[in-house]
C-alpha positions in Angstrom: 119.7 70.5 75.7 121.2 72.8 73.0 123.7 75.1 73.9 121.9 78.6 73.1 118.6 77.3 74.2 118.4 79.2 77.6 119.5 82.3 75.5 117.0 82.0 72.9 114.0 81.0 75.5 115.1 84.2 77.8 114.8 86.4 74.3 111.3 85.0 73.9 110.2 85.1 77.1 111.4 88.4 77.8 109.4 89.8 74.7 112.6 90.3 72.9 112.1 87.9 70.6 109.3 86.3 68.1 108.2 83.3 67.5 109.8 84.3 64.0 112.9 84.8 65.1 112.8 81.6 67.6 112.0 79.6 64.2 114.9 81.2 62.8 116.9 79.9 65.7 116.0 76.3 64.6 116.8 76.9 60.9 120.3 77.9 62.0 121.0 74.8 64.2 121.2 77.1 67.5 118.1 75.1 69.1 115.8 71.8 68.0 112.3 71.7 66.7 111.4 70.4 70.0 113.1 73.1 71.7 111.2 75.3 69.8 107.7 73.4 71.1 109.2 73.9 74.5 109.6 77.7 74.3 106.8 78.7 72.3 104.4 76.2 73.2 103.6 75.5 69.4 104.9 72.6 66.7 107.8 74.2 64.5 107.3 74.2 61.0 110.4 75.1 58.5 109.5 77.8 56.7 111.8 79.5 53.7 113.5 82.5 55.1 111.9 86.2 54.4 115.5 86.3 52.2 114.7 83.2 50.3 111.3 84.2 49.4 112.4 87.9 47.8 115.2 85.9 46.1 112.7 83.7 44.8 110.4 86.6 44.0 113.4 88.5 41.7 114.2 85.3 39.8 110.7 85.1 38.5 110.7 88.9 38.0 113.7 88.3 35.9 112.8 85.6 33.9 109.5 87.0 33.1 111.3 90.2 31.6 113.3 87.8 29.9 110.2 86.3 28.4 108.8 89.4 27.9 112.0 90.8 25.8 113.3 93.1 28.3 116.3 95.2 26.1 120.0 94.4 27.3 120.4 97.2 29.4 117.5 96.6 31.9 118.8 92.6 31.7 122.3 93.8 32.5 121.3 96.0 35.4 119.0 93.0 37.0 121.7 90.5 36.6 123.8 93.5 38.0 121.9 94.1 41.2 121.4 97.6 40.5 117.7 97.2 39.6 
């Protein structure tokens, strides 16, 4: 049993954590996929984190702007994280 299993289980059963948060604990290595199933009653399915999805969308948007010929200032602001 993982070191954090009881803690994660208590958070979930106490209504403090969602299934997503329990899944995040698997992704971070705090608990195993089997422990996720024990806690939630469902199989763990690995999904990109929300940050990964946002980052992919930003990169796609930046690439689309490059292809559309965005001006240099706009690209500099985007790449600098200002926009």
